[in-house]
C-alpha positions in Angstrom: 214.9 -10.1 -65.7 213.6 -7.9 -68.6 210.0 -6.6 -68.9 209.9 -8.3 -72.4 210.3 -11.7 -70.6 206.7 -11.3 -69.4 203.5 -10.9 -71.3 199.7 -10.8 -71.2 197.8 -13.4 -73.2 194.3 -12.5 -74.2 191.4 -14.8 -75.1 187.7 -14.6 -75.1 184.9 -17.2 -74.6 181.2 -17.2 -74.2 180.4 -19.1 -71.0 181.4 -19.1 -67.4 182.2 -22.9 -67.4 184.8 -22.4 -70.1 186.2 -19.4 -68.3 186.6 -21.4 -65.1 188.1 -24.4 -66.8 190.7 -22.3 -68.6 191.4 -20.2 -65.5 191.8 -23.1 -63.0 193.8 -25.2 -65.4 196.3 -22.4 -66.2 196.7 -21.5 -62.5 196.9 -25.1 -61.2 199.5 -25.9 -63.8 201.5 -22.8 -62.8 201.3 -21.4 -66.4 199.7 -18.1 -65.2 200.3 -15.8 -62.2 197.0 -13.9 -62.6 193.9 -14.0 -64.8 191.6 -11.1 -65.0 188.0 -11.6 -66.3 185.9 -8.9 -67.9 182.5 -9.1 -69.6 182.5 -7.6 -73.1 180.4 -7.3 -76.2 182.0 -8.3 -79.5 180.9 -7.7 -83.1 182.5 -9.8 -85.8 182.1 -11.5 -89.1 181.5 -15.3 -89.0 180.5 -17.5 -91.8 179.2 -14.7 -93.9 177.2 -13.0 -91.2 177.8 -10.1 -88.8 177.4 -11.3 -85.3 177.2 -9.4 -82.0 177.5 -11.4 -78.8 178.4 -11.2 -75.2 181.8 -12.7 -74.3 184.2 -12.9 -71.4 187.7 -11.6 -72.0 190.6 -13.3 -70.1 193.8 -11.3 -69.6 196.4 -13.8 -68.5 199.7 -12.6 -67.0 202.6 -15.0 -67.5 206.2 -15.4 -68.7 206.9 -15.1 -72.4 208.7 -18.5 -72.2 205.4 -20.1 -71.1 203.4 -18.7 -74.0 203.5 -21.9 -76.1 202.2 -24.0 -73.2 199.5 -21.4 -72.4 198.4 -21.3 -76.1 198.3 -25.1 -76.3 196.2 -25.3 -73.1 193.7 -22.7 -74.3 193.4 -24.4 -77.7 192.8 -27.8 -76.0 190.2 -26.5 -73.5 188.4 -23.8 -75.6 184.9 -24.3 -77.0 185.4 -22.1 -80.1 186.5 -23.4 -83.5 188.8 -20.4 -83.9 189.6 -19.0 -80.4 191.2 -15.5 -80.1 194.7 -16.1 -78.6 197.0 -13.1 -78.6 200.2 -12.4 -76.8 201.5 -9.0 -76.0 205.0 -8.7 -74.4 205.4 -6.1 -71.7 207.3 -2.9 -72.6 207.8 -1.9 -69.0 206.7 -3.1 -65.6 207.5 -2.8 -61.9 210.4 -5.1 -60.9 208.5 -6.5 -57.9 205.5 -7.4 -60.1 207.8 -9.2 -62.5 209.5 -11.1 -59.7 206.0 -12.1 -58.3 205.1 -13.5 -61.8 208.4 -15.4 -61.8 207.8 -16.7 -58.3 204.3 -18.2 -58.9 204.7 -19.7 -62.3 206.7 -22.7 -63.6 210.4 -22.3 -63.7 212.1 -22.2 -67.0 213.8 -25.6 -67.8 217.4 -25.7 -66.7 219.7 -26.4 -69.6 222.3 -29.0 -68.7 225.9 -28.1 -69.4 227.9 -30.5 -71.6 230.3 -32.7 -69.8 233.9 -31.5 -69.6 234.9 -34.3 -72.1 233.2 -32.4 -74.9 235.3 -29.3 -74.2 238.6 -31.2 -74.2 
């Protein structure tokens, strides 16, 4: 169990309904251990204009191996045309915290070993 086996995925959205849909789906499907929600104000360029808007940032704690599924779920449920979806691997973390993430998220698929006949 290495810290880099775990990550935070960040996304933003502009409404509480989308926040709850993404949050509940990721937690129910055991793709996330914890999701923190923070109100923010963002300024960005979009279609030739500078826009400032209120958003809600989601910081999603999960395993790096689950990132593809987390990303796909966010893309499927998100209301934005181009949602922010960024993954940052942990550099360091408390062992008990990593074990908790491991315990409450989907288990990594077990790779079946080849039968003995292949090895003969």
